[in-house]
N, C-alpha and C positions, 0 to 999 in steps of 0.2 A: 504494500500500500504506500502510495506516495503522499505523505502528509503535507507536502508543499503544493499539492494540486490546487489550482484556483477553484473556488466555489463562489460563483457570482463574480461581480466586478471588483470587490474590495477585500475579500477574505480568502483564506486558504483553509483546507480541511483541518489543519492543526488548530486553527482558531475555534473551530466548532466542536472539537472533541476535548478541549481543555477547559477546566473551570477552577479558578482559585478557591472558590467556596468548597467544591468537591475535594480539592487537594487538602485544604485546611481542616476539613471535617472528616477526612479519610473515607470519602464516599466514592464508589466506582459503580456506576449502573450495570456494567457488564461483568464485573468481577464475580458476583455470586454465580451467574450463569456459567462462566468459564471454570471457576475453581471448584464449584460443587458438582457440576454435571459433566462438563466437557473434558477437563484435565484428567479425571480418572478413566475416561474412555480412551483418551489418547495414550495414557500409560499402558493400556492393554493393546490398543490398535494405533500405532504411531502413524499409519498411512491415512488416517481419517481425513475426509474431505468435507469442507463446509460448502453446502450448496447455496444456502441463504441464511443470513443473520438478520440484523436490523433492516427494516424497510420503512421508508417514509410512506405516508398514506397513499400518495399518488402512485408510487411503484407497486404497492400492495394491491391497489385497485386495478392497475394495468395488467397484472399477472393473474387476476381473478381470485386474490386472497380474500379470506373472510374479513368482514368489516370490523370484527372484534379480535383480529389476529394479534397474538402476543408478539409477533415480529415487530409490530409498530411501536412497541414499548421496550425493545431490547431484551425481551424475556423469552425469546424462542430462537432456535437455530435448527436448520435442516441439515442432516449429516448422512454420510454413507462411508463405507470402507471398501476399497477395491478388493475384489476376490473374496468377499464375505457377503453372504446373503443378508438382506435386510431383516429376515426372520431371525438369523443368528445375532445380529446386532441388537435388535429389539429385545430379545430374550436376555442377552448380556446386561443391557441397561436395566431391564425390569427386575432382574434378580440380584444384580451386583451393585448398582448405583443408587444411592439414596439422595433425596433432596429435590427431585424433580416434582412438579405438580401436574404436568401434562405430558404424556408419552403417547405418540400416535405413529402407527405404522402406515405411512401414506402409500396408497395405491399398491397393495401387495400383489394384486392381480397382474401388475406390469413387470414382475420378475426383477431383472437387473436394473430396470428404470425406476424402481421404488426407492424410498428413503425413509429415514426416521426423523420425526419432528419432536 
């Protein structure tokens, strides 16, 4: 990710993901998602691929996401692992990872094109 990427005319991505208040109060919106849910999965499956993380409402609408999607709040991530079925990944998360509040096996009928939310 290029945090120097311009976003609009006047700011860069780094300006939008940084907050002095968050730093001073030790708050990180994505930290819980990553540390509690994703890091333990990557410990087991280091080849994990993130298909989708945070989405603004416009992107979420454009791709047909739910109007109440947790992606719009930085509370969801869609993942898969190469050469691992989504069923195996789902079961690993269900039985081994604690702390998630929503676990969805997306489009299991699509085989290799399915993912875990």
